[in-house]
N, C-alpha and C positions, 0 to 999 in steps of 0.2 A: 111969159116967154117959155117955150117948151123946146128942149133939146132931145133928140132921139139919136141913138146910135145903133147900128146893126153890124153884126159880125158874122161872117160865114164860118160855119163849123169846120175847123181844120183838123180835129182829132177824130180818127176812125179806129175801130177795132177790127181785128181779123182773126178768123178761126179757119184753118185750112186742113182738112183731112186729105191725105194724099197717098197714092200707091206708086211704087217705083220698081223699075227693072234694073238690076245691077249686073255689071259685066266687067270682068278683069281677067287675071290669069287663072282663075278657078272657074267653075261652071257658072252659068247665069243663075241668079237668084232673085228673090223678091224682098221688098221692104215696105212696111206700112208706117206712116207717121201721122201725128196730130200736132200742128203748130199753131200757136195763138199768140196774140200780142196787141200792141197799140201802134197806130200809124199817125204820125204828126208831120204834116206837109209831105216831104219826100222820104222821110225815114221811118222805118218800122223796127220796133224792138219787142222781143217776146221770148218765149220758151217753147220747147218741143219735147216730145217723147215718142219713141217708135219701137219697132221690132225689126231686126235686120237679120236675114238668113244667109248673108255672104260668108262662106267657108264654115264659120261657127256662129250659131244663133246668139245674138246679143241684144241688149236693150239700151239704145242710146238715149241719154238724157242731156239736153243741150240748151244753150242760149242761142236765140235766132236774131240776126240783124239783117234788115232788108233796106235796099235803096231803090225807090221807084223813079223812073225817068221816062222821057218821051212824051209825045202828045197824049194828053189824058192819063199820063203815068201808066201806060199799058205795059211797059217793060220793067223788069226788075233784076237786080242782082242780090244774092244772098250769101251769108257766111254763118255757119253754125260751128260752135265750139262747145265741147262738153265731155261727159263721162260715159264710158262704154262699159256697161254692166254685163258680164259674161253669164249666159244662160244656155249652155250647150244642150243639145238633144242627146239622148243616151247613145245614139249611133255615132255621135261626134266625139265621144270620149274614148280614150285608149282603155281597153278592158284587160283584166287579168287573163293569164293563159290557161288556167284550169279552174275547175269548180271548187277546189279546196282553198283557193286564195281568198282572203277576206274581201268583202265588198268595199271596204274603205280604200282599196288599192286602185280604184278607178281614178281617172284624171281629176285634178283639182285646178280650177282656173282662177286667175287673178284679173281684176278689172283693168281697164286701160283708158286710152284717149280716143275721142271721136271728133273728127272735123269733116266739114262738108262745105263746098262752095260751088256756085254756079250762076247761070243767068237764065232768065225765063221771060215768058210773054203771057199777058192776061188777055183773054178773049172777051169782048164785050165789057170793057172796063167800067161802064156806067151802070150796069145791071147790079141787082142786089146779090145774086149768085153768079159768080164769075168762074169760068174754067181757066185753070192755070197750067201751063206746060213749061217744064224747065229741064235743063241738062246741066249736070255737074260732075265734079270729081270729089271723091271722099277717101278718107284714110281712117282706119280704126286699128287699135292695138289691143292685144290681150296676151297673157302669158299662161302656158299650160305646164303643170307639174305632174309627173307620173313616174312609176317605178318599172324597171325592166328586170325580169328575173333571168338569170343564166339558165340555159337549157338543162344543165346538169342537175339543178335543183328540182327540176320537174320530172326528169327521166330516171335518175339514179337514186334508189332508196337509201336513206340514211345520209344523203348529202346535205350539208348545212346550207340553208338558203341565205344568200347575202343580198341586201337591198342595193340596187343600182339606181339612184335617183337621177332623173333626166328633167330638163327644162327646155321648153320650146317657146320662143318669143315670136309672136305673129305680128307682122307689119303688113296689113292688108290694104291695098290700093285698088280702087275700082271706079268706073264711070257709072253714072246713074241717069235715067230718064224718068222724070216724075210727072204724074198727072194728078191734079188736085182740083178741088172746088172750094172757093172762098165763100163761106157761109154768111159773113157779115159785110 
């Protein structure tokens, strides 16, 4: 007597490079991300890394959760939660007012929180390489520390310079439109 059992493979892996257009109360900017993980039935769990140019350049490092639904699981929702690593461009930092001020007086940034959620659609869900389009809402936080020098310290010889430390907390909200390709 012989018994055979067959099981359909329910575990899949996904790797999705994607580009996004970001828009909020600041100018439109871009974002690049690489998201990967494992999909079991309707749920996907993974991690991602990106570079985000909205207001201040940052590097989001996050956990990715996806739920696939619809006929052939062609629709999905996603939620990302993670750490927002500040990596500002030189033009995004507050600079000293004169050439004699030490270079250490440029802005200092602290890392913050990154969240992103949205819904999307997979085109040709049975193909090996699938195009994915999604729309979402994201929030990132960072803190900037910088010094402001009084104008008298710059203009009047012999005036004692006093540090005036300032802090700016950024809570940046924006909408995203992402286009990606699922490679697996």
